[in-house]
VOVO-451511 format. One record per residue (C-alpha): x, y, z; residue number from 1; residue in three letters. Coordinates in pm, 1 decimal, always signed. Layout:
N
SITE:X:Y:Z:NUM:ALA;
...
***
This chain:
330
SITE:+0.0:+0.0:+0.0:1:MET;
SITE:+135.4:+340.2:-99.8:2:ILE;
SITE:+140.1:+580.3:+193.1:3:GLU;
SITE:-53.5:+904.0:+159.9:4:LYS;
SITE:+259.8:+1114.7:+211.1:5:LYS;
SITE:+424.8:+944.5:-87.7:6:TRP;
SITE:+123.5:+1016.2:-305.5:7:LYS;
SITE:+141.8:+1379.2:-202.0:8:GLU;
SITE:+515.6:+1391.0:-275.5:9:LEU;
SITE:+478.7:+1219.6:-612.9:10:GLY;
SITE:+765.0:+981.6:-532.8:11:TYR;
SITE:+870.4:+738.3:-260.7:12:ILE;
SITE:+1131.0:+867.3:-18.1:13:ASP;
SITE:+1167.4:+554.3:+196.8:14:GLU;
SITE:+1524.6:+534.3:+329.8:15:PRO;
SITE:+1733.4:+259.6:+174.0:16:ILE;
SITE:+1896.3:+28.9:+431.1:17:PRO;
SITE:+2256.7:+118.4:+503.3:18:GLU;
SITE:+2503.6:-101.2:+318.5:19:GLY;
SITE:+2264.5:-178.4:+32.3:20:THR;
SITE:+2432.9:-214.4:-305.0:21:ASP;
SITE:+2176.8:+2.1:-481.5:22:ILE;
SITE:+2300.3:-71.0:-833.1:23:LYS;
SITE:+2305.2:-447.7:-774.5:24:ALA;
SITE:+1958.6:-438.5:-620.3:25:GLU;
SITE:+1818.1:-235.5:-909.5:26:ILE;
SITE:+1958.7:-485.8:-1158.2:27:ARG;
SITE:+1825.2:-776.7:-950.3:28:ARG;
SITE:+1475.4:-627.3:-941.3:29:MET;
SITE:+1484.4:-560.8:-1314.9:30:CYS;
SITE:+1562.3:-926.6:-1381.2:31:LYS;
SITE:+1305.5:-1051.0:-1129.2:32:GLU;
SITE:+1027.3:-824.5:-1255.1:33:LYS;
SITE:+1120.1:-831.1:-1626.9:34:ASN;
SITE:+1167.1:-454.8:-1616.1:35:ALA;
SITE:+1363.8:-232.7:-1851.7:36:ILE;
SITE:+1515.6:+101.7:-1751.1:37:ILE;
SITE:+1519.1:+371.4:-2016.5:38:MET;
SITE:+1698.0:+701.2:-1957.6:39:ALA;
SITE:+1715.2:+1028.1:-2144.8:40:HIS;
SITE:+2052.9:+1186.8:-2212.6:41:TYR;
SITE:+1964.1:+1474.2:-1979.1:42:TYR;
SITE:+1942.3:+1263.1:-1662.4:43:THR;
SITE:+2228.4:+1231.1:-1414.5:44:GLU;
SITE:+2528.7:+1027.2:-1528.1:45:GLY;
SITE:+2471.9:+748.4:-1275.0:46:GLU;
SITE:+2116.6:+705.0:-1402.9:47:ILE;
SITE:+2243.5:+678.6:-1760.3:48:GLN;
SITE:+2507.6:+427.4:-1651.6:49:ASP;
SITE:+2255.5:+187.8:-1497.2:50:ILE;
SITE:+1996.7:+216.9:-1774.2:51:ALA;
SITE:+1931.2:-62.9:-2020.5:52:ASP;
SITE:+1881.8:+192.5:-2292.6:53:TYR;
SITE:+1982.1:+559.1:-2326.8:54:ILE;
SITE:+1847.8:+783.8:-2598.6:55:GLY;
SITE:+1667.3:+1093.8:-2714.0:56:ASP;
SITE:+1289.2:+1121.3:-2737.1:57:SER;
SITE:+1261.6:+947.0:-3075.5:58:LEU;
SITE:+1486.3:+656.1:-2981.6:59:ALA;
SITE:+1310.5:+605.2:-2648.2:60:LEU;
SITE:+968.9:+599.0:-2815.6:61:ALA;
SITE:+1094.6:+351.9:-3076.8:62:GLN;
SITE:+1238.3:+128.5:-2805.0:63:LYS;
SITE:+919.9:+139.7:-2596.5:64:ALA;
SITE:+710.8:+37.4:-2896.2:65:ALA;
SITE:+915.5:-279.8:-2942.5:66:LYS;
SITE:+1012.0:-391.9:-2591.0:67:THR;
SITE:+890.0:-722.9:-2449.1:68:ASP;
SITE:+946.3:-607.9:-2089.7:69:ALA;
SITE:+652.9:-618.8:-1847.6:70:ASP;
SITE:+761.3:-297.6:-1674.2:71:ILE;
SITE:+910.3:+14.1:-1833.3:72:ILE;
SITE:+1088.9:+254.0:-1598.8:73:VAL;
SITE:+1117.0:+585.3:-1778.6:74:MET;
SITE:+1398.0:+790.5:-1625.7:75:CYS;
SITE:+1302.1:+1118.6:-1778.0:76:GLY;
SITE:+1016.0:+1365.9:-1762.1:77:VAL;
SITE:+646.2:+1289.5:-1736.1:78:HIS;
SITE:+547.3:+1330.6:-2102.6:79:PHE;
SITE:+799.3:+1057.9:-2190.8:80:MET;
SITE:+624.7:+822.9:-1950.0:81:GLY;
SITE:+291.1:+914.2:-2107.3:82:GLU;
SITE:+425.0:+838.4:-2454.7:83:THR;
SITE:+547.0:+498.7:-2334.9:84:ASN;
SITE:+210.3:+420.4:-2175.6:85:LYS;
SITE:+23.0:+519.2:-2491.4:86:ILE;
SITE:+248.2:+292.1:-2697.1:87:LEU;
SITE:+233.8:+9.6:-2439.2:88:CYS;
SITE:-109.1:+26.7:-2271.1:89:PRO;
SITE:-81.5:-324.7:-2126.8:90:ASP;
SITE:+255.2:-263.6:-1960.7:91:LYS;
SITE:+331.5:-101.0:-1628.1:92:VAL;
SITE:+505.0:+232.1:-1694.2:93:VAL;
SITE:+687.1:+396.4:-1405.9:94:LEU;
SITE:+846.3:+741.1:-1366.8:95:VAL;
SITE:+1052.8:+769.3:-1045.5:96:PRO;
SITE:+923.5:+1119.9:-967.9:97:ASP;
SITE:+592.1:+1254.2:-1097.8:98:LEU;
SITE:+718.4:+1608.6:-1036.8:99:ASN;
SITE:+953.8:+1565.2:-1332.1:100:ALA;
SITE:+747.2:+1771.0:-1570.9:101:THR;
SITE:+862.5:+1971.4:-1875.3:102:CYS;
SITE:+850.5:+2349.2:-1912.7:103:SER;
SITE:+791.8:+2314.1:-2285.7:104:LEU;
SITE:+500.6:+2074.2:-2240.3:105:ALA;
SITE:+356.6:+2300.8:-1971.3:106:GLU;
SITE:+380.2:+2599.4:-2206.1:107:SER;
SITE:+111.6:+2442.5:-2424.3:108:CYS;
SITE:-203.6:+2362.2:-2221.0:109:PRO;
SITE:-434.2:+2137.5:-2421.8:110:ALA;
SITE:-740.2:+2360.5:-2384.5:111:ASN;
SITE:-554.3:+2667.0:-2509.5:112:GLU;
SITE:-393.0:+2473.9:-2793.6:113:PHE;
SITE:-732.2:+2335.4:-2895.8:114:GLU;
SITE:-872.6:+2689.8:-2917.8:115:ALA;
SITE:-569.4:+2793.5:-3125.1:116:PHE;
SITE:-621.2:+2502.2:-3365.3:117:VAL;
SITE:-992.8:+2577.7:-3401.4:118:LYS;
SITE:-911.9:+2941.8:-3473.7:119:ALA;
SITE:-697.2:+2831.1:-3769.4:120:HIS;
SITE:-898.4:+2569.8:-3961.2:121:PRO;
SITE:-764.0:+2372.5:-4257.5:122:ASN;
SITE:-418.3:+2342.6:-4103.5:123:HIS;
SITE:-224.1:+2021.8:-4047.4:124:THR;
SITE:-125.6:+2012.5:-3680.9:125:VAL;
SITE:+234.1:+1909.8:-3608.9:126:VAL;
SITE:+324.8:+1881.4:-3241.4:127:SER;
SITE:+663.6:+1834.0:-3085.5:128:TYR;
SITE:+693.2:+1522.8:-2869.5:129:VAL;
SITE:+754.1:+1754.1:-2569.8:130:ASN;
SITE:+380.1:+1785.4:-2509.5:131:THR;
SITE:+122.1:+1624.9:-2284.2:132:THR;
SITE:-86.9:+1333.2:-2405.8:133:ALA;
SITE:-388.7:+1565.0:-2420.1:134:ALA;
SITE:-206.9:+1799.1:-2658.2:135:THR;
SITE:-86.7:+1508.8:-2871.9:136:LYS;
SITE:-451.8:+1402.5:-2900.9:137:ALA;
SITE:-519.7:+1729.6:-3089.5:138:LEU;
SITE:-239.0:+1659.1:-3335.7:139:THR;
SITE:-207.4:+1507.8:-3683.0:140:ASP;
SITE:+153.9:+1399.5:-3645.3:141:VAL;
SITE:+410.3:+1414.5:-3365.5:142:VAL;
SITE:+775.1:+1503.1:-3431.7:143:VAL;
SITE:+1102.1:+1507.2:-3240.1:144:THR;
SITE:+1407.7:+1721.5:-3301.0:145:SER;
SITE:+1557.5:+1417.4:-3479.1:146:SER;
SITE:+1286.7:+1394.6:-3743.9:147:ASN;
SITE:+1100.5:+1728.9:-3748.0:148:ALA;
SITE:+1257.0:+1850.0:-4073.2:149:ARG;
SITE:+1196.4:+1525.7:-4259.6:150:GLN;
SITE:+838.0:+1492.9:-4141.8:151:ILE;
SITE:+752.5:+1854.9:-4226.1:152:VAL;
SITE:+909.5:+1808.3:-4569.4:153:GLU;
SITE:+699.0:+1494.8:-4623.1:154:SER;
SITE:+394.9:+1721.8:-4664.3:155:PHE;
SITE:+332.4:+1910.3:-4991.9:156:PRO;
SITE:+488.6:+2257.8:-4989.5:157:LYS;
SITE:+151.6:+2431.3:-4998.8:158:ASP;
SITE:+28.9:+2251.0:-4684.2:159:THR;
SITE:-80.0:+2491.8:-4413.0:160:LYS;
SITE:+83.2:+2376.4:-4090.5:161:ILE;
SITE:+46.0:+2463.9:-3725.0:162:ILE;
SITE:+364.0:+2378.0:-3533.5:163:PHE;
SITE:+373.6:+2365.8:-3157.0:164:GLY;
SITE:+478.4:+2422.4:-2897.5:165:PRO;
SITE:+845.4:+2515.3:-2950.3:166:ASP;
SITE:+875.9:+2843.3:-3139.5:167:LYS;
SITE:+1254.5:+2814.1:-3166.4:168:ASN;
SITE:+1246.0:+2468.6:-3322.4:169:LEU;
SITE:+959.8:+2583.0:-3544.6:170:GLY;
SITE:+1153.7:+2888.4:-3661.7:171:ASN;
SITE:+1456.7:+2670.6:-3732.3:172:TYR;
SITE:+1250.6:+2423.8:-3938.3:173:ILE;
SITE:+1093.1:+2713.7:-4127.4:174:ASN;
SITE:+1438.7:+2854.6:-4204.4:175:SER;
SITE:+1581.1:+2531.1:-4347.2:176:ILE;
SITE:+1271.1:+2412.6:-4532.7:177:THR;
SITE:+1135.9:+2739.8:-4669.7:178:GLY;
SITE:+803.9:+2672.2:-4498.2:179:ARG;
SITE:+589.2:+2930.3:-4325.3:180:ASP;
SITE:+440.1:+2727.4:-4042.9:181:MET;
SITE:+214.9:+2897.8:-3791.3:182:LEU;
SITE:+396.7:+2869.2:-3459.2:183:LEU;
SITE:+271.2:+2827.4:-3104.9:184:TRP;
SITE:+455.5:+3058.8:-2865.9:185:ASN;
SITE:+626.7:+2803.9:-2640.3:186:GLY;
SITE:+987.2:+2740.7:-2540.2:187:ALA;
SITE:+1214.9:+2522.2:-2328.2:188:CYS;
SITE:+1337.0:+2696.4:-2013.0:189:HIS;
SITE:+1682.4:+2540.1:-2055.4:190:VAL;
SITE:+1747.2:+2609.9:-2422.0:191:HIS;
SITE:+1602.6:+2961.8:-2405.1:192:GLU;
SITE:+1869.7:+3065.5:-2154.8:193:LYS;
SITE:+2189.5:+3006.6:-2349.2:194:PHE;
SITE:+2397.3:+3320.6:-2381.2:195:SER;
SITE:+2525.3:+3404.5:-2728.8:196:LEU;
SITE:+2777.8:+3645.7:-2576.7:197:GLU;
SITE:+2919.0:+3380.0:-2342.8:198:LYS;
SITE:+2931.2:+3120.3:-2620.5:199:ILE;
SITE:+3129.9:+3359.2:-2841.8:200:LEU;
SITE:+3360.0:+3432.2:-2548.2:201:GLN;
SITE:+3421.0:+3057.2:-2507.5:202:LEU;
SITE:+3492.4:+3037.8:-2880.0:203:LYS;
SITE:+3760.9:+3306.5:-2842.7:204:GLU;
SITE:+3916.1:+3105.1:-2559.9:205:GLU;
SITE:+3890.8:+2780.7:-2760.2:206:HIS;
SITE:+3921.2:+2889.9:-3125.2:207:PRO;
SITE:+3942.3:+2534.1:-3259.5:208:LYS;
SITE:+3631.6:+2416.0:-3075.6:209:ALA;
SITE:+3321.1:+2321.6:-3270.5:210:LYS;
SITE:+2994.2:+2471.1:-3146.6:211:ILE;
SITE:+2712.0:+2217.2:-3106.9:212:LEU;
SITE:+2360.0:+2358.0:-3071.7:213:VAL;
SITE:+2018.2:+2205.3:-3012.4:214:HIS;
SITE:+1745.6:+2354.4:-3237.6:215:PRO;
SITE:+1536.3:+2448.1:-2933.0:216:GLU;
SITE:+1785.1:+2732.9:-2879.3:217:CYS;
SITE:+1719.1:+3088.0:-2994.1:218:LYS;
SITE:+1793.3:+3173.2:-3356.7:219:GLY;
SITE:+2097.7:+3386.6:-3274.6:220:ALA;
SITE:+2262.2:+3091.6:-3099.0:221:VAL;
SITE:+2169.8:+2851.4:-3379.2:222:VAL;
SITE:+2336.7:+3078.7:-3635.6:223:LYS;
SITE:+2683.3:+3043.5:-3479.6:224:VAL;
SITE:+2665.4:+2662.3:-3465.6:225:ALA;
SITE:+2894.6:+2426.9:-3652.1:226:ASP;
SITE:+2633.8:+2156.3:-3598.9:227:LYS;
SITE:+2263.4:+2190.5:-3518.6:228:VAL;
SITE:+2080.5:+1878.0:-3415.3:229:GLY;
SITE:+1902.4:+1663.6:-3159.8:230:SER;
SITE:+2094.0:+1527.2:-2862.5:231:THR;
SITE:+2151.1:+1203.5:-3053.5:232:ALA;
SITE:+2273.3:+1392.7:-3360.3:233:ALA;
SITE:+2509.9:+1608.9:-3154.3:234:LEU;
SITE:+2649.1:+1299.4:-2984.7:235:LEU;
SITE:+2704.7:+1127.5:-3319.5:236:LYS;
SITE:+2876.1:+1437.8:-3460.1:237:TYR;
SITE:+3107.5:+1468.5:-3160.0:238:SER;
SITE:+3219.3:+1108.6:-3213.0:239:ILE;
SITE:+3275.9:+1130.1:-3588.2:240:SER;
SITE:+3422.3:+1482.7:-3607.0:241:GLU;
SITE:+3802.1:+1512.2:-3597.1:242:GLU;
SITE:+3793.4:+1817.1:-3369.0:243:ALA;
SITE:+3900.9:+1756.0:-3009.6:244:THR;
SITE:+3711.7:+2042.2:-2842.8:245:GLU;
SITE:+3338.8:+2114.1:-2845.5:246:PHE;
SITE:+3122.3:+2387.7:-2697.5:247:ILE;
SITE:+2787.4:+2223.0:-2626.5:248:VAL;
SITE:+2465.8:+2428.9:-2616.6:249:ALA;
SITE:+2210.5:+2182.8:-2487.3:250:THR;
SITE:+2128.0:+2037.6:-2145.9:251:GLU;
SITE:+2456.7:+1942.8:-1983.5:252:SER;
SITE:+2355.9:+1581.9:-1913.3:253:GLY;
SITE:+2456.2:+1488.0:-2268.1:254:ILE;
SITE:+2820.1:+1563.2:-2182.3:255:LEU;
SITE:+2831.7:+1243.9:-1975.1:256:HIS;
SITE:+2771.8:+1022.8:-2276.7:257:GLU;
SITE:+2991.2:+1238.5:-2499.9:258:MET;
SITE:+3282.7:+1207.0:-2258.1:259:GLN;
SITE:+3230.4:+830.8:-2224.7:260:LYS;
SITE:+3230.9:+790.7:-2602.3:261:ALA;
SITE:+3525.4:+1027.8:-2654.5:262:CYS;
SITE:+3749.2:+1023.1:-2344.6:263:PRO;
SITE:+4029.6:+1207.0:-2525.1:264:ASN;
SITE:+3811.9:+1498.8:-2633.0:265:LYS;
SITE:+3709.3:+1805.6:-2435.4:266:LYS;
SITE:+3345.3:+1906.0:-2398.1:267:PHE;
SITE:+3265.4:+2253.5:-2267.3:268:ILE;
SITE:+2907.9:+2324.0:-2152.2:269:PRO;
SITE:+2766.4:+2649.5:-2285.6:270:ALA;
SITE:+2653.9:+2873.3:-1995.1:271:PRO;
SITE:+2313.7:+3037.3:-1949.2:272:PRO;
SITE:+2259.8:+3413.3:-1958.5:273:GLU;
SITE:+2138.5:+3470.1:-1604.7:274:ASP;
SITE:+2385.6:+3270.6:-1399.3:275:SER;
SITE:+2750.8:+3240.4:-1311.7:276:THR;
SITE:+2710.0:+2862.7:-1339.0:277:CYS;
SITE:+2927.1:+2702.3:-1605.8:278:ALA;
SITE:+2648.9:+2474.8:-1729.8:279:CYS;
SITE:+2277.4:+2473.5:-1802.1:280:ASN;
SITE:+2068.5:+2198.5:-1643.3:281:GLU;
SITE:+1706.1:+2087.6:-1654.9:282:CYS;
SITE:+1594.6:+2085.4:-1292.9:283:ASN;
SITE:+1312.6:+1845.6:-1382.4:284:PHE;
SITE:+1542.2:+1581.5:-1533.6:285:MET;
SITE:+1767.4:+1606.8:-1229.8:286:LYS;
SITE:+1477.0:+1504.5:-1003.9:287:LEU;
SITE:+1538.3:+1145.9:-1113.8:288:ILE;
SITE:+1779.2:+996.2:-860.2:289:THR;
SITE:+1912.4:+649.7:-780.5:290:MET;
SITE:+1716.4:+634.4:-453.8:291:ASN;
SITE:+1391.9:+721.0:-629.6:292:LYS;
SITE:+1467.7:+468.3:-902.5:293:LEU;
SITE:+1531.4:+197.5:-639.7:294:TYR;
SITE:+1205.2:+267.5:-454.7:295:ASN;
SITE:+1014.4:+304.7:-779.3:296:CYS;
SITE:+1114.7:-46.5:-885.1:297:LEU;
SITE:+1062.1:-191.3:-537.9:298:LYS;
SITE:+706.8:-62.8:-500.2:299:TYR;
SITE:+620.1:-34.4:-872.5:300:GLU;
SITE:+505.6:+322.2:-816.1:301:TRP;
SITE:+453.4:+595.6:-932.0:302:PRO;
SITE:+273.5:+449.0:-1231.5:303:GLN;
SITE:+184.9:+662.2:-1531.2:304:VAL;
SITE:-175.2:+641.8:-1645.4:305:GLU;
SITE:-334.7:+804.3:-1949.7:306:VAL;
SITE:-707.6:+849.7:-2002.6:307:ASP;
SITE:-828.7:+586.5:-2251.4:308:ARG;
SITE:-1003.3:+834.3:-2480.4:309:ASP;
SITE:-700.4:+1064.7:-2483.6:310:VAL;
SITE:-468.4:+769.8:-2545.7:311:ALA;
SITE:-681.6:+638.5:-2832.9:312:SER;
SITE:-647.6:+974.7:-3008.6:313:ARG;
SITE:-285.4:+1042.5:-2916.1:314:ALA;
SITE:-163.6:+705.1:-3044.0:315:ILE;
SITE:-257.0:+801.4:-3401.4:316:ILE;
SITE:-7.1:+1091.0:-3445.0:317:PRO;
SITE:+259.3:+903.0:-3246.6:318:ILE;
SITE:+229.3:+597.1:-3470.1:319:ASN;
SITE:+234.5:+822.4:-3775.0:320:LYS;
SITE:+564.9:+969.1:-3653.6:321:MET;
SITE:+711.3:+622.3:-3598.4:322:LEU;
SITE:+590.0:+505.4:-3938.9:323:GLU;
SITE:+731.7:+804.7:-4126.3:324:ILE;
SITE:+1059.4:+779.3:-3933.4:325:SER;
SITE:+1092.4:+411.0:-4018.7:326:GLU;
SITE:+1016.4:+476.3:-4385.6:327:ASN;
SITE:+1280.6:+751.1:-4389.0:328:LEU;
SITE:+1533.1:+529.4:-4214.1:329:GLY;
SITE:+1554.3:+751.0:-3905.8:330:LEU;
***
């Protein structure tokens, strides 16, 4: 039985017995319960290290759709757990802390987005995966930063498109495709904060460094990039590129995997505008901890649930994304 205080917290904070090998116990429970741990690149390094699968939003959705596990533990933010539950309605989907929301998803309330869509009829609705299930249910096709360009370009050029909720990603896709999509005014609180001035200062200090930028960043930051792409694309570029120094303008959690893949290269986190901190972190992703993961597996809570009617509508644009991505070889 889940105690009331845990329900109010949104996670289980039961102390773990002293001397417990947390990693070994997590792996034991995964085997015993036929559970798989999936982690986003923005989570803490120790979470990524214990995960069965690490990826960006597209890769995690693709993996969830094909897994034969009975339990999926989504170490990431809440909308990722919702996506997994929609794709796997008969599986138990856990998120170690229900407070791990997403500023971008929260910037697009479903009721307001629905009114926006109704005010602009005869538009194809393209929604970023960083949205709630209820917003996805209002959508014709979902996209991620890995496939947004290709999916938008799969529509005839004269197609009227609403793109939400990320205005920066939408502006970037417009700029490289020649489209004129109608954009919802949303943004990611992490990627909005990168300082162009500080990035250029880092470039002066490291003139040979390549600048890697996520397309959720502001246009001025995107323009100075040597490579613009999703977390997975930036990771791949850092591995294949001959350069040995990189200035990375996305959530700093990706540096863990970059450094593991390229131990002889230097990765410099781009700083935000309003802080003396040397990196830019998503406070929601960092809510996922080893202790919460341990208790989450032990008690199989918190579970993610999605309203059946919402799920039945949201699965259509998600499956369309997966289908187009597979056809395009993404």
